[in-house]
Structure formats: structure tokens, C-alpha cells
C-alpha positions as CSV (number, residue, x, y, z in Angstrom):
1,M,-191.8,-73.9,58.7
2,E,-194.5,-73.7,61.4
3,W,-197.4,-71.2,61.7
4,D,-197.2,-69.4,65.1
5,S,-199.4,-66.6,66.2
6,G,-196.5,-65.3,68.2
7,S,-194.6,-64.4,65.1
8,D,-193.5,-60.9,64.3
9,L,-195.0,-61.1,60.9
10,S,-197.8,-58.7,60.0
11,G,-199.5,-57.7,56.8
12,D,-202.3,-55.8,55.2
13,E,-205.6,-56.7,53.7
14,E,-204.0,-57.7,50.4
15,G,-202.6,-60.8,52.1
16,F,-199.1,-62.3,52.3
17,L,-197.8,-62.8,48.8
18,L,-196.2,-66.2,48.1
19,N,-193.8,-67.2,45.3
20,D,-196.7,-68.0,42.9
21,G,-198.0,-64.4,43.3
22,G,-201.3,-65.5,44.8
23,P,-202.4,-64.0,48.1
24,L,-203.9,-66.1,50.9
25,P,-207.7,-66.1,50.6
26,F,-208.3,-64.3,53.9
27,P,-207.0,-61.1,55.6
28,V,-203.9,-61.9,57.7
29,D,-203.4,-58.6,59.5
30,S,-204.8,-59.9,62.8
31,L,-203.5,-63.5,62.3
32,L,-199.9,-62.6,61.8
33,Q,-199.6,-60.3,64.8
34,P,-199.0,-61.8,68.3
35,A,-202.7,-61.8,69.1
36,P,-203.9,-64.6,71.5
37,C,-205.8,-66.4,68.8
38,G,-205.9,-70.1,68.0
39,F,-205.1,-71.3,64.5
40,T,-206.2,-74.7,63.1
41,V,-205.9,-76.4,59.7
42,T,-208.2,-79.3,58.7
43,D,-207.9,-81.6,55.7
44,A,-211.0,-81.2,53.6
45,L,-210.1,-84.1,51.3
46,E,-210.3,-86.7,54.1
47,P,-213.5,-88.0,55.7
48,D,-214.7,-85.9,58.7
49,H,-212.2,-83.1,58.1
50,P,-209.4,-84.2,60.5
51,I,-207.2,-81.6,62.1
52,I,-203.6,-81.6,60.7
53,Y,-202.2,-78.6,62.6
54,V,-202.9,-76.5,65.6
55,N,-200.7,-73.6,66.9
56,S,-199.2,-73.1,70.3
57,V,-202.0,-70.7,71.4
58,F,-204.6,-73.3,70.7
59,E,-202.7,-75.8,72.9
60,M,-202.2,-73.2,75.7
61,V,-205.8,-72.0,75.8
62,T,-207.6,-75.3,75.4
63,G,-205.2,-77.4,77.4
64,Y,-205.1,-80.0,74.7
65,R,-201.7,-81.0,73.3
66,A,-201.4,-81.2,69.5
67,E,-200.8,-85.0,69.7
68,E,-204.2,-85.3,71.4
69,V,-206.2,-83.5,68.7
70,L,-204.4,-84.3,65.4
71,G,-206.6,-86.5,63.3
72,R,-209.8,-85.6,65.1
73,N,-212.7,-83.3,64.0
74,C,-212.8,-80.0,65.8
75,R,-216.2,-80.8,67.3
76,F,-214.6,-82.4,70.4
77,L,-214.3,-78.8,71.8
78,Q,-218.1,-78.8,72.1
79,C,-217.8,-81.7,74.7
80,R,-217.0,-80.8,78.3
81,G,-213.8,-82.6,79.1
82,P,-211.7,-85.2,77.2
83,Y,-214.0,-88.2,78.2
84,A,-217.3,-86.6,77.3
85,K,-219.0,-88.4,74.4
86,R,-221.8,-85.9,73.6
87,R,-222.0,-82.2,72.9
88,H,-222.8,-80.2,76.0
89,Q,-226.4,-79.1,76.3
90,L,-225.4,-75.4,76.5
91,V,-223.8,-75.4,73.1
92,D,-226.1,-73.7,70.6
93,S,-227.2,-76.3,68.2
94,T,-228.3,-73.6,65.7
95,V,-224.7,-72.4,65.4
96,V,-223.5,-75.9,65.0
97,S,-226.0,-76.5,62.2
98,E,-224.8,-73.3,60.5
99,I,-221.2,-74.4,60.7
100,R,-222.1,-77.7,59.1
101,R,-224.0,-76.0,56.4
102,C,-221.1,-73.6,55.5
103,V,-218.7,-76.5,55.4
104,E,-220.9,-78.6,53.2
105,E,-221.5,-75.6,50.8
106,G,-217.8,-74.5,50.9
107,I,-218.4,-71.0,52.2
108,E,-216.9,-68.9,55.0
109,F,-218.4,-69.0,58.5
110,Q,-218.2,-66.4,61.3
111,G,-219.9,-66.7,64.6
112,D,-219.6,-67.3,68.3
113,L,-219.7,-70.9,69.8
114,L,-219.4,-72.2,73.3
115,N,-216.3,-74.5,73.7
116,F,-214.6,-76.2,76.6
117,R,-211.1,-76.6,77.8
118,K,-209.6,-80.0,78.6
119,D,-210.3,-79.3,82.3
120,G,-214.0,-78.7,81.5
121,S,-214.0,-74.9,82.0
122,P,-216.1,-73.0,79.4
123,L,-214.7,-70.7,76.7
124,M,-216.4,-68.5,74.1
125,N,-214.9,-69.0,70.7
126,R,-215.4,-66.3,68.1
127,L,-214.7,-68.6,65.2
128,R,-213.8,-67.8,61.6
129,L,-213.7,-70.7,59.1
130,T,-212.3,-70.2,55.6
131,P,-212.2,-72.7,52.8
132,I,-209.0,-73.1,50.8
133,Y,-209.2,-74.1,47.2
134,G,-206.7,-76.1,45.1
135,D,-205.8,-75.7,41.4
136,D,-208.9,-77.6,40.3
137,E,-211.2,-75.4,42.4
138,V,-211.7,-78.3,44.9
139,I,-211.6,-77.3,48.6
140,T,-208.5,-78.9,50.0
141,H,-208.4,-77.4,53.5
142,F,-210.3,-75.3,56.0
143,I,-208.5,-72.6,58.0
144,G,-209.9,-72.0,61.5
145,I,-209.1,-68.8,63.5
146,Q,-210.4,-68.8,67.0
147,F,-210.5,-65.7,69.2
148,F,-211.1,-67.2,72.7
149,T,-212.6,-65.3,75.6
150,E,-213.8,-66.4,79.0
151,A,-217.4,-67.6,79.2
152,N,-219.3,-66.2,82.2
153,L,-220.7,-69.6,83.2
154,D,-220.2,-71.4,86.5
155,L,-220.4,-75.1,85.8
156,G,-218.2,-76.3,88.6
157,P,-215.2,-78.6,88.2
158,L,-215.4,-81.8,86.3
159,P,-215.9,-85.0,88.5
160,G,-212.5,-86.2,89.6
161,S,-210.7,-82.8,89.1
162,S,-209.9,-80.2,91.7
163,T,-211.1,-76.6,91.6
164,K,-207.5,-75.5,91.7
165,E,-206.7,-77.5,88.6
166,S,-209.7,-76.3,86.7
167,T,-208.8,-72.6,87.2
168,R,-205.1,-73.0,86.3
169,A,-205.7,-72.8,82.5
170,S,-208.1,-69.8,82.7
171,D,-205.5,-68.0,84.9
172,R,-202.8,-68.5,82.3
173,F,-205.2,-67.3,79.6
174,R,-206.2,-64.2,81.5
175,S,-202.4,-63.5,82.0
176,S,-201.8,-63.8,78.2
177,L,-204.7,-61.3,77.6
178,S,-203.4,-58.8,80.1
179,T,-199.9,-58.8,78.7
180,Y,-200.9,-58.7,75.0
181,R,-200.0,-55.6,73.1
182,P,-200.7,-55.5,69.4
183,S,-197.6,-55.0,67.2
184,T,-197.7,-52.1,64.7
185,D,-194.3,-52.6,63.2
186,V,-194.1,-54.7,60.0
187,N,-191.0,-56.9,59.8
188,R,-190.6,-57.1,56.1
189,S,-187.3,-58.9,56.4
190,I,-189.0,-62.0,57.7
191,T,-191.5,-61.8,54.8
192,R,-188.6,-61.6,52.4
193,G,-186.9,-64.5,54.1
194,A,-189.9,-66.7,53.8
195,C,-190.3,-65.9,50.2
196,G,-186.5,-66.6,49.7
197,L,-187.0,-70.1,51.0
198,L,-189.7,-70.7,48.3
199,E,-187.2,-69.6,45.6
200,L,-185.4,-73.0,46.1
201,S,-186.1,-75.8,43.7
202,D,-188.6,-78.5,44.6
203,E,-185.7,-81.0,44.8
204,V,-183.7,-78.9,47.2
205,L,-186.7,-78.2,49.4
206,S,-187.6,-81.9,49.5
207,L,-184.2,-83.5,50.0
208,K,-182.4,-80.9,52.1
209,I,-185.2,-79.3,54.2
210,L,-188.6,-81.0,54.3
211,S,-187.2,-84.6,54.6
212,R,-185.7,-83.6,57.9
213,L,-189.0,-82.5,59.5
214,T,-191.4,-84.7,61.6
215,P,-194.6,-86.1,60.0
216,R,-196.6,-83.5,62.0
217,D,-194.5,-80.6,60.7
218,I,-194.9,-81.8,57.1
219,A,-198.6,-81.9,57.4
220,S,-198.7,-78.3,58.6
221,V,-196.2,-77.1,55.9
222,G,-198.6,-78.4,53.3
223,S,-201.2,-75.9,54.4
224,V,-199.0,-72.8,53.7
225,C,-199.4,-72.4,50.0
226,R,-200.3,-74.3,46.9
227,R,-196.7,-75.2,45.9
228,L,-195.8,-76.6,49.3
229,Y,-199.1,-78.5,49.3
230,D,-198.2,-80.2,46.0
231,I,-194.6,-81.0,47.2
232,T,-195.8,-82.5,50.4
233,K,-198.1,-84.9,48.5
234,N,-195.0,-86.7,47.1
235,E,-194.8,-90.2,48.3
236,D,-191.0,-90.3,48.1
237,L,-190.8,-87.3,50.4
238,W,-193.1,-88.9,52.9
239,R,-191.0,-92.1,52.9
240,M,-187.9,-90.1,53.7
241,V,-189.7,-88.3,56.5
242,C,-190.9,-91.6,57.9
243,Q,-187.5,-93.1,57.7
244,N,-185.8,-90.2,59.4
245,A,-188.5,-90.1,62.1
246,W,-188.9,-93.9,62.7
247,G,-185.6,-95.5,61.5
248,S,-184.8,-97.5,58.4
249,E,-185.6,-100.8,60.0
250,T,-189.2,-99.7,60.9
251,T,-189.6,-98.3,57.4
252,R,-188.4,-101.5,55.8
253,V,-190.9,-103.5,57.9
254,L,-193.8,-101.2,57.0
255,E,-193.0,-101.7,53.3
256,T,-193.8,-105.4,53.7
257,V,-197.4,-104.7,54.9
258,P,-199.8,-106.0,52.2
259,G,-201.4,-103.1,50.4
260,A,-199.2,-100.5,52.1
261,K,-198.5,-98.9,48.7
262,R,-202.2,-98.3,48.2
263,L,-202.5,-96.7,51.6
264,G,-199.6,-94.4,50.9
265,W,-196.8,-93.1,53.2
266,G,-198.6,-89.8,53.9
267,R,-201.7,-91.6,55.1
268,L,-199.7,-94.2,57.0
269,A,-197.6,-91.5,58.8
270,R,-200.8,-89.6,59.9
271,E,-202.5,-92.7,61.2
272,L,-199.5,-94.1,63.0
273,T,-198.9,-90.6,64.5
274,T,-202.5,-89.8,65.6
275,L,-203.7,-93.5,66.0
276,E,-207.0,-92.3,64.6
277,A,-207.6,-95.6,62.8
278,A,-206.6,-97.9,65.8
279,A,-209.2,-100.6,66.4
280,W,-209.6,-104.0,68.0
281,R,-210.9,-107.0,66.1
282,K,-211.0,-110.7,66.6
283,L,-209.0,-112.9,64.3
284,I,-210.5,-116.1,63.0
285,V,-207.8,-118.5,62.1
286,G,-207.6,-122.2,61.3
287,G,-205.6,-125.0,62.7
288,A,-204.8,-125.4,66.4
289,V,-201.8,-125.4,68.8
290,E,-202.1,-128.8,70.3
291,P,-201.7,-129.9,73.1
292,S,-203.1,-126.9,74.9
293,R,-200.7,-124.8,77.0
294,C,-200.0,-121.6,78.9
295,N,-196.9,-119.6,79.7
296,F,-195.6,-119.9,76.1
297,S,-193.7,-117.2,74.2
298,A,-194.4,-115.7,70.8
299,C,-192.8,-113.2,68.5
300,A,-193.2,-111.9,64.9
301,V,-191.0,-112.8,62.0
302,G,-192.1,-110.5,59.2
303,N,-195.9,-111.1,58.8
304,R,-195.7,-114.5,60.6
305,V,-196.4,-115.2,64.3
306,V,-194.2,-117.9,65.8
307,L,-195.0,-119.7,69.1
308,F,-192.6,-121.8,71.0
309,G,-192.8,-124.0,74.1
310,G,-195.1,-123.4,77.1
311,E,-196.5,-125.2,80.1
312,G,-198.8,-128.2,79.3
313,V,-201.0,-130.3,81.5
314,N,-199.5,-131.2,84.9
315,M,-196.8,-128.6,84.4
316,Q,-195.4,-130.5,81.4
317,P,-192.6,-128.3,79.7
318,M,-193.2,-128.1,75.9
319,N,-190.6,-127.7,73.2
320,D,-192.6,-127.6,69.9
321,T,-192.8,-124.8,67.4
322,F,-195.9,-123.4,65.6
323,V,-196.2,-120.7,62.9
324,L,-199.2,-118.6,61.8
325,D,-198.7,-116.9,58.4
326,L,-201.0,-113.8,58.4
327,N,-200.1,-113.1,54.7
328,S,-202.1,-116.2,53.8
329,S,-205.6,-115.8,52.5
330,N,-206.7,-118.3,55.1
331,P,-204.3,-118.1,58.0
332,E,-203.9,-121.3,60.1
333,W,-201.6,-122.6,62.8
334,Q,-199.1,-125.0,61.4
335,Y,-196.7,-127.3,63.4
336,V,-193.1,-126.8,62.2
337,K,-191.0,-129.9,62.2
338,V,-187.5,-128.8,63.4
339,S,-184.4,-130.7,64.2
340,S,-182.6,-130.7,67.6
341,P,-185.3,-128.8,69.6
342,P,-184.3,-127.2,72.9
343,P,-185.3,-128.9,76.1
344,G,-189.0,-128.1,76.9
345,R,-189.7,-125.0,79.0
346,W,-192.1,-122.3,80.1
347,G,-191.6,-118.8,81.4
348,H,-188.9,-118.2,78.8
349,T,-188.5,-115.5,76.1
350,L,-188.6,-115.8,72.3
351,S,-187.1,-113.0,70.2
352,C,-186.4,-112.3,66.5
353,V,-182.9,-111.3,65.3
354,N,-181.3,-111.0,61.8
355,G,-184.6,-111.0,59.9
356,S,-185.7,-114.6,60.2
357,H,-183.8,-116.0,63.1
358,L,-185.4,-116.9,66.4
359,V,-183.6,-116.9,69.8
360,V,-184.8,-118.6,72.9
361,F,-183.4,-117.8,76.4
362,G,-184.0,-119.2,79.8
363,G,-187.2,-120.4,81.4
364,C,-188.2,-123.3,83.6
365,G,-187.6,-126.9,82.4
366,R,-188.0,-130.4,83.7
367,Q,-184.7,-130.1,85.6
368,G,-185.3,-126.6,86.9
369,L,-184.4,-123.1,85.8
370,L,-182.4,-122.6,82.5
371,N,-179.9,-120.0,81.1
372,D,-179.2,-121.6,77.8
373,V,-179.5,-119.9,74.3
374,F,-180.9,-121.5,71.2
375,V,-181.2,-120.0,67.7
376,L,-183.4,-121.2,64.8
377,D,-183.4,-119.9,61.1
378,L,-187.1,-120.2,60.3
379,D,-186.4,-119.8,56.5
380,A,-183.8,-122.6,56.3
381,K,-184.7,-125.6,54.1
382,Q,-184.4,-127.8,57.1
383,P,-185.0,-125.6,60.2
384,T,-182.7,-126.7,63.0
385,W,-182.4,-125.3,66.5
386,R,-178.7,-124.6,67.3
387,E,-177.4,-124.1,70.9
388,I,-175.2,-121.0,71.3
389,S,-172.2,-121.8,73.5
390,S,-171.8,-118.4,75.2
391,L,-169.4,-117.4,77.8
392,A,-170.3,-116.0,81.3
393,P,-174.0,-116.5,81.0
394,P,-176.5,-114.9,83.5
395,L,-178.0,-116.8,86.4
396,P,-180.7,-119.4,85.3
397,R,-184.1,-117.7,85.5
398,S,-187.7,-117.5,84.4
399,W,-190.3,-114.7,84.1
400,H,-187.6,-112.4,82.9
401,S,-188.0,-109.9,80.1
402,S,-186.0,-109.5,76.9
403,C,-185.7,-107.4,73.7
404,T,-183.4,-107.0,70.8
405,L,-181.1,-104.2,69.6
406,D,-179.8,-103.5,66.1
407,G,-181.2,-106.9,65.0
408,T,-178.3,-108.7,66.5
409,K,-178.1,-108.1,70.2
410,L,-180.3,-109.8,72.9
411,I,-181.0,-107.8,76.1
412,V,-182.2,-109.8,79.2
413,S,-183.4,-108.1,82.4
414,G,-184.6,-109.4,85.8
415,G,-186.7,-112.4,86.4
416,C,-186.9,-115.1,89.1
417,A,-183.9,-117.2,90.1
418,D,-183.7,-120.3,92.4
419,S,-185.6,-120.2,95.6
420,G,-187.8,-117.4,94.3
421,V,-185.1,-114.8,94.5
422,L,-186.0,-111.8,92.3
423,L,-183.2,-110.3,90.0
424,S,-182.4,-106.8,89.0
425,D,-179.5,-107.4,86.5
426,T,-179.3,-106.5,82.8
427,F,-177.2,-108.6,80.4
428,L,-176.4,-108.1,76.7
429,L,-175.4,-110.9,74.2
430,D,-174.1,-110.0,70.7
431,L,-175.2,-112.8,68.5
432,S,-173.3,-111.4,65.5
433,M,-170.0,-112.5,67.1
434,E,-168.5,-115.9,66.2
435,K,-168.2,-116.7,69.9
436,P,-170.8,-114.6,71.7
437,I,-170.0,-113.5,75.2
438,W,-172.6,-112.4,77.7
439,R,-171.8,-108.9,79.2
440,E,-173.5,-107.5,82.2
441,I,-174.3,-103.8,81.8
442,P,-172.6,-102.1,84.7
443,V,-174.8,-99.5,86.4
444,A,-174.5,-97.5,89.6
445,W,-178.1,-98.1,90.5
446,T,-180.7,-100.6,89.4
447,P,-184.5,-100.6,89.7
448,P,-185.9,-102.8,92.4
449,S,-185.7,-106.6,91.5
450,R,-188.7,-107.8,89.6
451,L,-190.4,-110.4,87.4
452,G,-193.3,-110.3,85.0
453,H,-192.3,-106.8,83.6
454,T,-191.8,-105.7,80.0
455,L,-188.7,-104.4,78.2
456,S,-189.3,-102.3,75.0
457,V,-186.9,-100.6,72.6
458,Y,-187.4,-97.0,71.4
459,G,-185.3,-94.3,69.8
460,G,-182.8,-96.8,68.3
461,R,-180.8,-97.9,71.3
462,K,-182.9,-96.9,74.3
463,I,-184.8,-99.4,76.4
464,L,-187.9,-98.9,78.6
465,M,-188.9,-101.1,81.5
466,F,-192.5,-101.0,82.8
467,G,-194.4,-102.7,85.7
468,G,-193.9,-106.2,87.0
469,L,-193.9,-107.7,90.5
470,A,-191.2,-105.7,92.3
471,K,-189.4,-106.2,95.5
472,S,-190.0,-103.5,98.2
473,G,-188.1,-104.5,101.3
474,P,-189.3,-107.9,102.5
475,L,-192.5,-107.5,100.4
476,R,-193.4,-107.7,96.8
477,F,-195.9,-105.4,95.1
478,R,-197.2,-104.9,91.6
479,S,-195.5,-101.9,90.0
480,S,-196.4,-99.1,87.6
481,D,-193.0,-97.5,87.5
482,V,-191.2,-96.7,84.3
483,F,-187.4,-96.9,83.9
484,T,-185.3,-96.1,80.8
485,M,-181.7,-96.7,79.8
486,D,-179.8,-95.3,76.8
487,L,-177.3,-97.9,75.6
488,S,-175.6,-95.5,73.2
489,E,-174.1,-93.7,76.2
490,E,-170.6,-94.4,77.2
491,K,-171.8,-95.3,80.8
492,P,-175.4,-96.3,80.5
493,C,-177.6,-95.9,83.6
494,W,-181.2,-96.5,84.6
495,R,-183.4,-93.5,85.0
496,C,-186.8,-93.4,86.7
497,V,-189.3,-91.7,84.5
498,T,-192.5,-92.1,86.5
499,G,-193.4,-93.5,89.9
500,S,-192.8,-92.6,93.5
501,G,-190.3,-93.5,96.2
502,M,-187.5,-94.2,93.7
503,P,-184.4,-92.2,93.0
504,G,-185.2,-89.6,90.4
505,A,-188.9,-90.3,90.6
506,G,-191.2,-87.8,88.9
507,N,-194.8,-86.9,89.3
508,P,-196.1,-87.4,85.8
509,G,-199.3,-85.9,84.4
510,G,-202.1,-87.8,82.8
511,I,-203.6,-91.1,84.1
512,A,-201.0,-93.7,84.9
513,P,-201.9,-97.4,84.4
514,P,-202.7,-99.2,87.6
515,P,-199.8,-101.4,88.9
516,R,-199.6,-104.7,87.0
517,L,-197.5,-107.7,85.9
518,D,-197.7,-110.2,83.1
519,H,-199.0,-107.5,80.8
520,V,-197.9,-106.7,77.2
521,A,-196.2,-103.7,75.8
522,V,-196.1,-102.6,72.1
523,S,-193.4,-100.3,70.7
524,L,-194.9,-97.8,68.1
525,P,-193.1,-95.9,65.4
526,G,-191.7,-92.7,66.8
527,G,-190.8,-94.2,70.2
528,R,-194.2,-94.4,71.9
529,I,-195.1,-97.4,74.1
530,L,-198.6,-99.0,74.4
531,V,-199.4,-101.0,77.5
532,F,-202.3,-103.5,77.8
533,G,-203.6,-106.2,80.0
534,G,-201.9,-108.0,82.9
535,S,-202.6,-109.0,86.4
536,V,-204.1,-105.9,88.0
537,A,-205.3,-105.6,91.6
538,G,-208.7,-104.2,92.7
539,L,-211.5,-103.2,90.4
540,H,-209.3,-101.6,87.7
541,S,-209.9,-102.8,84.1
542,A,-206.9,-104.4,82.6
543,S,-208.4,-104.1,79.1
544,Q,-207.8,-100.4,79.0
545,L,-205.0,-99.2,76.6
546,Y,-202.4,-96.7,77.9
547,I,-199.8,-94.8,75.8
548,L,-196.6,-93.1,76.9
549,D,-194.0,-91.1,74.8
550,P,-190.7,-91.4,76.7
551,T,-189.1,-89.0,74.3
552,D,-191.3,-86.1,75.6
553,E,-189.6,-83.5,77.8
554,K,-192.2,-84.4,80.4
555,P,-193.6,-87.9,79.6
556,T,-197.3,-88.2,80.3
557,W,-199.5,-91.3,80.4
558,R,-202.6,-91.1,78.2
559,V,-205.6,-93.4,77.9
560,L,-206.2,-94.5,74.4
561,N,-209.8,-95.3,73.6
562,V,-210.2,-97.4,70.5
563,P,-213.3,-99.0,69.0
564,G,-213.9,-102.7,68.7
565,R,-213.9,-105.4,71.3
566,P,-210.6,-106.0,73.2
567,P,-209.7,-109.5,74.4
568,R,-212.1,-110.8,77.1
569,F,-209.3,-112.2,79.3
570,A,-207.0,-109.6,80.8
571,W,-203.8,-111.5,81.7
572,G,-201.6,-114.4,80.6
573,H,-201.3,-112.9,77.1
574,S,-198.4,-112.9,74.7
575,T,-198.1,-110.3,72.0
576,C,-196.1,-109.4,68.9
577,V,-196.2,-106.6,66.3
578,V,-196.7,-107.9,62.7
579,G,-195.7,-105.7,59.8
580,G,-195.3,-102.6,62.1
581,T,-199.1,-101.9,62.1
582,R,-200.8,-104.9,63.7
583,A,-200.4,-106.0,67.3
584,I,-201.4,-109.6,67.7
585,V,-202.6,-110.7,71.1
586,L,-202.6,-114.4,71.9
587,G,-204.1,-116.4,74.7
588,G,-205.5,-115.3,78.0
589,Q,-206.7,-116.6,81.3
590,T,-210.4,-117.1,82.2
591,G,-209.7,-118.0,85.8
592,E,-210.3,-121.7,85.1
593,E,-208.7,-122.4,81.7
594,W,-206.2,-120.9,79.2
595,M,-207.7,-119.7,75.9
596,L,-204.9,-120.0,73.3
597,S,-207.5,-120.2,70.6
598,D,-208.5,-116.6,71.3
599,L,-206.6,-114.3,68.9
600,H,-207.2,-110.5,68.7
601,E,-205.6,-107.8,66.6
602,L,-205.1,-104.2,67.5
603,S,-204.9,-102.6,64.1
604,L,-202.9,-99.3,64.2
605,A,-203.6,-98.3,60.6
606,S,-206.5,-98.7,58.1
607,S,-207.0,-102.1,56.6
608,V,-205.5,-102.1,53.1
609,I,-205.8,-105.8,52.3
């Protein structure tokens, strides 16, 4: 169920009666008609009263999508534009103080307040804030109803935005006002239908209906009435919601996070959806990876970080294995003594399959480029690297990209072959087979050949390619293009999501990352992709985080600003996601030396250790 001011519901001053016989504690006659008013719900039990729901009118009028505001306090509307850090000087501080006083005392507020759309244009908000009490007379939520009108202020466009763009939202809003006609008919059948839904048992509501909703929808359902609020606080329901939204494998990994039970599935879902708790911090660990190296590869095995190979002094190919156990009270790098190590290499890929198995592919060794495959069971009593004799292997290569599907399949894409030739092929190797066979994925069109790009998995069996050094005629350029492929389709094909000059290229909104290579990409629960670092031309900062949701109807890049200090060195990193909530970034290039001892963590959820 979703609140929508475009609904045909209407009521009287007695309120909309729910199954427990209690009316809502505010008049709903204006709210339930199709009036152009915004509707927000905040969680009063959490610090700083984060928003847990906004309706479509709020999104349309303010220009902010729900994903951009969930988890934030409503005060951001007092700042002019999405990047402003302070309240605009024209906002009446007396009114702001009165709002704060009413919230602290738990009483209703009504008044007018200057707000700003995302494009910086001013709005006058006739705001009504109403506290919602729980069974124990504790305020659980605040309901905000916003009647927006144009503010007669000429502030000019925001720096960097055109006048045409800044008037587009206000034109849409005026259009909605001109076409608005209040509804006088009361559709009692919808009311009866809503009440009929609440006649179902808690078990049926949870298992058959609510568990199929998204985390965001569950948060808004909990604000409808006291009974649904109680149901949506159930941890088993939240676990089912997360599993349906993110997949059973992601849910299983999240269960291994130390202290995750104390954090709770509901809190975890909110923080991983809104990224409100994301923060950088530097990791202090013991031990050392010796000798020093660059161009290594790392991956996560549960809550352990595994590093293999790399390029040592005088381009010496390395073949040793190190493990960092982040579950330890005092994490430190440990050299792992293994039997039958692969030939030394750098520019290879290291991936995790089947829980604790590592797979190495390709790279550049002492004798040149490689296309061999080695597997290691990290949890074996005597860990031993085992070469996989696979048929029809791809061309030998380095600086390619890889990812894993279903925990058993290795995907390899692009890279650099002999004589510096860039590749554009995509191969799949099913390691669950007794005698694995490489299979090239046949496609009618491939993205331009490239190296130094990333390959990420989202939505179960979909892969996303971003960036790299791509071929364009006789030249090679850094790329910021995004391509996707759905491997569940009978005939998979590459699709261009963003970029220009490519078949099917779109013109995405938002702020796209500058073209880059040797960056890192992190897959988040729900299918979103985070991009960080890399070799970037010009004066652009490579330490800025960018996020893209390829599952959106119109994917849009968004800058993600998080507190803390990111890694100082912007390229030459390796990264892996530990426990589903921690992105560990290793290494980095200062311009003169490689800093493998520098470890940073991008925490995606609150620390529970």
C-alpha cells in the first residue's frame, strides 16, 4: 500500500477509520483528495527524524527523487540546491526555531516556510506537522503535509544550471495547479477495500503481501496505522523483504556480519537503501605484504581479504598469497603457505567462487601473457593451487576484467593481448563442470575494445561494464560509457546505457563520472553500482564517489558525498566487499611509489562491532 495524494479517497473531519477503530489524528479531507500537496513521513524514534516516505507530488514539485531524500532530515529543503551546505539567508530563522520547538515538545506546527527545489528555484511551503503517538504514548512518527506555492523571488539560476532548466519544474507545477479540480465524490468502495485488507491475519499479511514489497514500501506501510506499524517492526518480515529484494546469497553474506543481529534487518535495509550511514575510515592493521608490489589482485572470502601475486621490483612477477582476517580483534596480514602455486603474474584477476574457493585467470608472467586458470580452496587443511584444464580458452591477456555468476561461473571481458591489441570479447567458464569448457558469449555487437575497465554483477544474472581505456578508431581514450548485458536472456546482447557516439547511447541525467581507467566498482544490494578512483584526466577529482542504479527506467548518475577521509591516492587500487557492508580499498599510487600499506574502508552501514 502506498500513500498517494492522487488517490480518489476522501473523508470527513472524523478521519479514516482503520480496523482498530481509531481515527487518524489529523483531518484527512484535504489530504485524501487529489490536491497538489506533498506528503512526508519521518521516523521520530530515530536520531534526527529521517524521512521514511515521500509521495509523488513531493517528488514532482521539489525535483528530488525519493531515493535522494530517504534517510535525510527535511531541513535540506531550506538549502538552495542539492550541494548547498547551509540554510539560505532568506529562510526565516524564527519559523525554523518554532518548528524545532514544536517537534521537541511533540505538538502540531502550522506555518509558512521558504523552501527550494532541487534546481534552486524558490517555493513557499505552507507546512503542517502532526505528531503520531504509539500505544505507549510515545511519538513514533511525524506526518508532514506541504501545500506548495510559487515564491515571488527572483534569485536567478544556480551556478552551472541553465535558465531553461531552472524554470522547467516551476512550469510543471503551475500546470498541475491549473488542471487541479477538487473531487467532491466520496469513493467508499476504496475505503471498504482498504479496511478489508486489514481484516487479514498478521501471518497472511506478512507472508503473502508485505514480504513481496521493497524495503522503501515497507517503511511507508508502517506509517499507515498502529497495527501495520507493529507488523513492520518484525525482524523475520524484514529478512524476507531483504531476501526478495537483494537475493538469498546477499542476505546470507549479510548474516555473517559481526553484530548484524544487534543492528537488525529493518535498520540494515534502511541504511543500505539510503546510504545514510556511509563513511570513509582508515584501517590500521598489523603485518605486511612483503616484498612490496603493485598490480596485484584481491578479493573477499567471507570477512577475509585475500591478495595474490603482483608486480615486484624490476617487474618481477609474484605468486604468493596473503590473507587479512577482518573478523580478528587485531587484523594483520598473514602469508599463507600453499602448495603448487601458479606462475608469478601481474595484471591478472582474482575471484571468489563456491564460498571459499579462489580462481586466478590470466595476467602477464615471466614468459609473457597468460590464459591459464588456477583454483584454491582457502579453507582446506593443506591449501593447494590446482590448475583447471579447460577447453577452448580465450586469448592470453592482461588488464582484463572479470566477475562471477551464481557462485560457480567466471566471466572474463576484454583486456590487452599480444602487441598491445585491445580485446572486446566476453567469455564464460562454468567451474561446476567436471571438465570446464570456455564459451564465448556470441553477440551481434560489442562495445569498443578496452582494458582497465570494471565488470559488476547486478540483478542476479546481469553484468555492467564501466569505463576503461577504449579504442576509438586508431586512437585510445579514457571512457565513461556504461554497458549492460542480461545473461538470463536466450540471446544475450550488450546495451549501451550511457555515453555518446555508441549504438543505443542515451543522454543520462545527473552528473556522470569523468572518463577513467584502473578504477574500482562496488556492487550494492538492490543492484546499484558505486564507482571510485582510477586514472582520470585533467583537474577532476578521482576520489569522488558516484552511484548508478541500472535497474531504473532512466538510469541517472548521482554524486555520493560521504563523511570521513577517502584514500589519498586515486589510482592503482584494488577493492573488495567484505560481509556485504564494507568496501575495502587497498593500495594506491603516489606518483613515485606504491602504497600497499594504505587500507581504507567505505562502511555502508553503521558499525555494530
